DOGUTI-628653 format. One record per residue (C-alpha): x, y, z. Coordinates in steps of 0.2 Angstrom, whole numbers, plus 2048, in hexadecimal, padded with zeros to 3 digits. Example, Ala and Ser with C-alpha at 12.3 -4.5 7.8 and 13.67 -1.06 7.14 Angstrom:
<vexses>
83E7EA827
8447FB824
</vexses>
This chain:
<vexses>
6E58E35C4
6DA8F25C0
6D48E85B1
6D28DB5BC
6C98E45C8
6BF8EA5BD
6BD8DA5B6
6B98D45C7
6AA8E15C8
6A48DE5B3
6A08CC5B6
6A58BC5BC
6AF8AF5B1
6B489E5B2
6C689C5B0
6BD8905A0
6B489D598
6C08AC59B
6CD8AE590
6D38BC597
6D38B75AA
6E18A95A5
6EF8B45A3
6EC8BF5B5
6EB8AF5C0
6FD8AA5B8
7058BA5BA
6FE8B95CF
7078A85D1
7178B05C9
7158BF5D5
7138B45E6
7248AA5E5
72D8BB5E4
7258C15F2
7278B35FB
7378B25F8
7398C55F9
7328C460D
73F8B460F
74C8C060A
7488CD615
7478C3622
7578BB61F
75D8CC620
7548D2630
7598C0639
76B8C2633
76B8D363A
7648CD64A
7708BE64B
77F8CC648
7778D4657
7768C4661
7898C065C
78E8D1660
7848D0672
78E8BF676
79E8C7670
79C8D467B
7978CA68B
7A38BC689
7A88B969B
79C8C36A2
78B8C16AA
77C8C469E
7718D56A3
7648D06AD
76D8C36B8
76B8C46CB
7708BB6DA
7638BD6EA
7628CF6E3
7748D26DF
7748D86CE
7838D26C5
77E8D86B4
7918D96A6
79A8D46B7
7A88C86B1
7AC8B96BE
7B88C46C9
7AE8D26CB
79E8C76CE
7A88BD6DC
7AD8CD6E4
79A8D56E3
7938C46EB
79F8C36F9
79D8D46FF
7898D16FD
78B8C1705
7998C1714
78B8C0720
7888AD71D
7988AC726
7938B6735
78B8AE743
78B8A074F
782890756
781892769
77C87F770
775881780
77687478F
7738747A4
7868747A6
78688579A
78788A789
79388977B
79689376B
79B88D75A
79F89974E
79989773D
7AA899736
7AF88A740
7A687F734
7AA88B725
797891722
79B89E713
7918A4704
7968976F5
79B8A56EA
7A389A6DC
7938916DA
7888A16D9
7938A86CC
7958986C2
7818996C1
77F8AB6BD
78D8A96AF
7838996A8
7738A46A7
7708A7693
77F89C68E
77588D688
769888677
76B88F665
76E8A1661
75C8A4661
75789C671
7688A7678
7618B6670
74E8B2676
7558AF688
7608BF688
7518CA683
7478C3691
7568C669D
7588D7697
7458DA699
7408CF6A9
74F8CB6B0
7558BB6BC
7588B86CC
7648AA6D3
7628A36E5
7708A66F0
77B8966F5
785892704
790884709
79587E71A
79F86E722
79386172C
79E858732
7A8867738
79A86E741
79685D748
7A785D74E
7A886E755
79886A760
7A085C767
7B186376D
7A6872774
79C86877D
7A985B783
7AE86A791
7A086579B
7A385279B
7A884E7AB
7AC83B7AF
7A58307BB
7B08307CC
7AE81D7D4
7AC81A7E6
7BE81A7EE
7C48137FF
7D2820807
7DD81A814
7E3827820
7EF827830
7E182583B
7D481C833
7CA816824
7BE81F81B
7B581F808
7B282E7FC
7A082B7F3
7A08277E0
79A8357D4
78F8337C4
79983B7B3
7908437A6
792846791
78984F785
786846774
786854767
78084B75A
76F85075B
775862760
77D865750
77085C745
76386874B
770876748
774870736
761870731
763884735
773889732
772880720
76588D71B
76A89D713
75C8A771D
76489E72E
7658AC73C
7778B3744
7728A8752
76B896752
768891763
76687D765
766870775
77086377A
76B85878A
778850796
77983D797
77E8367A8
78F82B7A9
78C81E7B8
79C81B7C3
7A28097BF
7A38077D3
79780D7DC
7978117F0
7927FF7F4
7A47F87EF
7AD8057F9
7A3803809
7A57EF808
7B77F2805
7B87FE815
7AE7F181F
7BB7E581B
7C87F181F
7C27F682F
7C17E3833
7D37E082F
7D87EF838
7DB7E784A
7E77E3858
7F37D5850
7FA7C685D
8087BD858
80D7AD864
81A7A4867
817795872
8107A0883
8187AF87E
80E7BC874
8117CC86C
8027DA866
8037E5857
7F87F285A
7E97F684D
7F2808849
8017FD842
7F67F0838
7ED801830
7FD805828
7FF7F5820
7ED7F6817
7EF7FA803
7DF7FA7F8
7E27F27E7
7D77F17D9
7D27E07D3
7CC7D87C3
7BB7DF7C5
7C07EF7C8
7BD7F37DB
7C87F57E8
7CC7EA7F6
7D57EC804
7E67E2804
7F57DF811
8067E780B
8117D8811
8207E380D
81B7EF81C
8197E1828
82A7DC82C
82F7EC834
8227EA840
82A7D9845
83B7DF84D
8367DE860
8307CD85B
8407CA853
84A7CE862
83F7C486E
83F7B4862
8517B385F
85B7A6868
86E7A4861
87379185E
87E78A86B
88C780863
89377286B
8A077587A
8AD768880
8AB767891
8BE769898
8C77678A9
8D07788AF
8E07708A7
8D676F897
8D375C896
8C375888C
8B974E895
8A875088D
89C759880
890764883
880763877
87E76F86A
86E778867
867781858
864793859
853798854
84D7AB84A
83E7B2844
83B7AD834
8347BF82F
82C7B981E
8227AC821
81D7B5833
8187C4827
80F7B981B
8057AF829
8007C0831
7FB7C8820
7F07B981C
7E87BB82E
7E47CE82C
7DC7C981A
7D17BA822
7CB7C782D
7C77D1820
7BB7C3819
7B37C082A
7BE7B7835
7C07B9847
7D17C084A
7DD7B2851
7F07B1857
7FB7AF84A
80A7A384D
81B7AA84B
8257A183D
83679C842
84579683A
85478A841
867793844
872784843
88078484F
893785848
898775851
88A769853
88A75A860
88C74E853
89E75684F
8A275885F
89E747866
8AB74085B
8B8746866
8B0744877
8A173C880
891747880
88B74D88F
87A755895
8777618A1
8727598B2
86D7678BF
87077A8BF
86C7898CA
86D79C8C8
86A7A98D6
86C7BB8D5
8747C88E1
8747DB8E3
8887E18DD
88E7EC8EE
89B7EC8FA
8927DD903
89B7D18F7
8A97DB8F0
89F7E28E1
89B7D18DD
8AE7CB8DB
8AB7C08EA
89B7B58E3
8A37B58D0
8B37B08D7
8B37A08DE
8A679A8CF
8B57A08C3
8C07958CD
8B57858CC
8AF7888BB
8B57768B1
8B776D8C2
8B775A8BC
8B074E8C9
8B573B8C5
8A972D8CC
8AB72F8DD
8B473E8DE
8AC7498ED
8AD75D8EA
8AE7688FA
8AE77B8F7
8BD782901
8C87748F8
8C17788E7
8C278B8EC
8D378D8F3
8DA7978FC
8CF7AA8FE
8DC7B88FB
8DB7C98F4
8EA7C48E8
8DB7B78E3
8D07C48DE
8C47C58EF
8C17D38F9
8B77D790A
8A67D390B
8977D1918
8957C2925
8897BF931
8917C4943
8867BD951
8787C9952
87B7D4944
8827D6932
8927DC92F
8927E391B
8A67E2919
8AE7D7927
8B37C991E
8BE7C4911
8B57BA903
8A57C190B
8967BC900
89D7AF8F6
88D7A6900
8837AA8F0
8907A08E6
8907908F1
87C78F8F3
87C7908E0
8867808DE
87F7758EC
86D7798E3
8747748D0
87C7648DA
86E75F8E4
8637618D4
86F7578CB
86C7498D5
87C7488DD
87F73F8EE
8807508FA
88C754907
88F760914
884771914
88077E921
87178D91F
87379D923
86E7A4934
85E7AD92F
8557AB91D
85C7B490D
84D7B5902
8597B58F2
85C7A48F6
8517938F4
847790906
850784910
85E780902
86A78E906
87C788908
888795911
89B793912
8A679A91E
8B779C927
8BC7A2939
8CB7A793F
8CA79A94D
8CB78D93F
8B778A93E
8AF78792D
8A1783924
8A177A913
897773905
89B7638FD
8927558F2
8997458E8
8997408D7
89072E8D9
88C72B8C8
89771D8BE
89F72D8B2
8A773E8B5
89E74D8B7
8A175F8B2
89E7728BC
89C77E8B1
8987908B7
8917A28AF
8927B28B6
88C7C18B2
8827D38B6
8767DF8B1
8767F18B9
8767EF8CB
8727DC8CB
87F7CE8C9
87C7B88C5
8847AC8C7
87F79A8C0
8867898C4
88377B8B9
8887678BA
88B75C8A9
88C74B8A7
88773B89E
8757388A4
8737278AC
8607298AC
85E72E8C0
85073A8C6
84F7478D2
83E74D8DC
84175A8E7
8317608F3
82A7728F6
832779908
828773916
826784922
823783935
82478C946
82679D93D
82A7AD946
8267BD93E
8337C993D
8327DD93F
83C7EB938
8407F894B
848809948
85680F951
85E820953
86F821953
87E82F954
888827946
87D82E938
87A841934
86884693D
85A840932
863834929
85C823928
865814924
85E800922
86F7F592B
8627E592D
8557DE923
8467D492B
8457C392A
8397B6930
8407A893C
839797938
83D784933
83E77E924
83F76C91C
84276790B
844755905
84B74D8F3
84B73C8ED
8567378E0
8517278D7
85B71B8C8
8537198B7
84B70A8C0
8427138CE
84E70E8DB
8527198E7
8657218E8
8637308F5
855735901
85B74690A
85374F915
85A762917
851768928
85677C92B
854787939
85379A935
8557A6944
8497B5945
8537C593F
8497D5941
84D7E4936
8567F493D
855805934
86181293D
85D82593D
86A833941
86383D950
</vexses>
């Protein structure tokens, strides 16, 4: 070298002309490779030492976080998985502490973070920290580890939550404020029908509220309380007030008196009862309408049923007093209320009122009750007879008529008497002896100018004779003897009373008539009482021959007004009053009868003229 420098310093030679320079260059060329090799060997030795150090570093941090790695400022250098997880769990525990507040007009609801599993995603953050510096070649990892050690690396915190749970929790919490709509209603009380107004409902849709909350709680920097709003949505009722008012108006039209009729008879069922029959039912449209409970009506028809009912009358054989059948009295169907049909008719009428129809009477529905023995069956044994004439008389039951016995006993004896064609009926012959052994007792009679209340045996039987006389004349039979009472007794038909009597001297008054028909007639009698009143009824039965009876109204003349006098007597205790005679006007009465056959020819023309004596009333007063 020195020689070269030196050489260089003496002159400059080209390689062609400097014989000494050529060996020096050759020598330099031989030294450079050796230097290069030496460098490479040194570098390799250094790299090997570094690689060994890296391998030793990696081996030392196997399963641990490399130095310089932190999550959100939490240093995890050198920590294994469990240690890192524990440290991060403690550091980010607040991610699960907090709540979502949903504010509404009805009140607030709170959904805790824990309810939708909001928490730090520990696993994901530890995994991310573990992966830092673990990728690439050894050199790349070495470079990364150097950078980590000097500069460090921060991983952003992560959290996890359940959005579906958040939405569900919000909706469930809001549902407590939901209010179902209330339809209008019609209420029936005992006294009236009234309406309850409809009410709108409300609901809260939590979808928007949960979405707004999710936008906040999904961030790691969410505050511990997140407030969102939820608006109410009104829910209208299915049936408004108009429907209820319409139903009430219909019910008001339905609730009024119901009149049921049968011919001229009628019965009223009051509106208060009708109201109890109403029910409100929901139709196909869902609205309520008044209806009539058909099953509730029959119990309100018991009085009607009793009044309507007529017992069936079986055909009866008309017999003589010895039991021989001479004819048949026709049967008659009975009648009873058809309760179900009547109830249905009433319900229909009430329903029509609800639709605006005017109230109208409802006709009673009836059904027939057949007799046990029909006319057809009975007439196989005897001819059919019909009632030709009848009369009924009432009387007060008292000692004046031996408590009814003197009136009923003759009727009982006469019952079943058969008059053959042309046969005459005469009162005393038919009744026979009047004696206590035959059921008669003392009764009243008219003695001159006063009445004896119990002075005659059989007294009072005139009620019976008068009744038979009127039945016979209305049957169109030929009438015979008849005598009127001295004064008019108001219980008898005016001018057609028929008194009977016998006196100790042999005098008598009787009543008679003759069967002038071509077929027999039968006399039937009925006797009954109710409280202090008694009745006797006579019927004349026979085979009709077409005769018709015309009876005039009584013609009254020469009327003399009766008065009532007060007489003071010593036979009564002082101050005691007793009426012994009852006033009856004096008068003349004329009644006529015409009986014609089926062709209109006159069979009988009768005139009964009666002169009634003026009879003043007397009231006795004890003195």
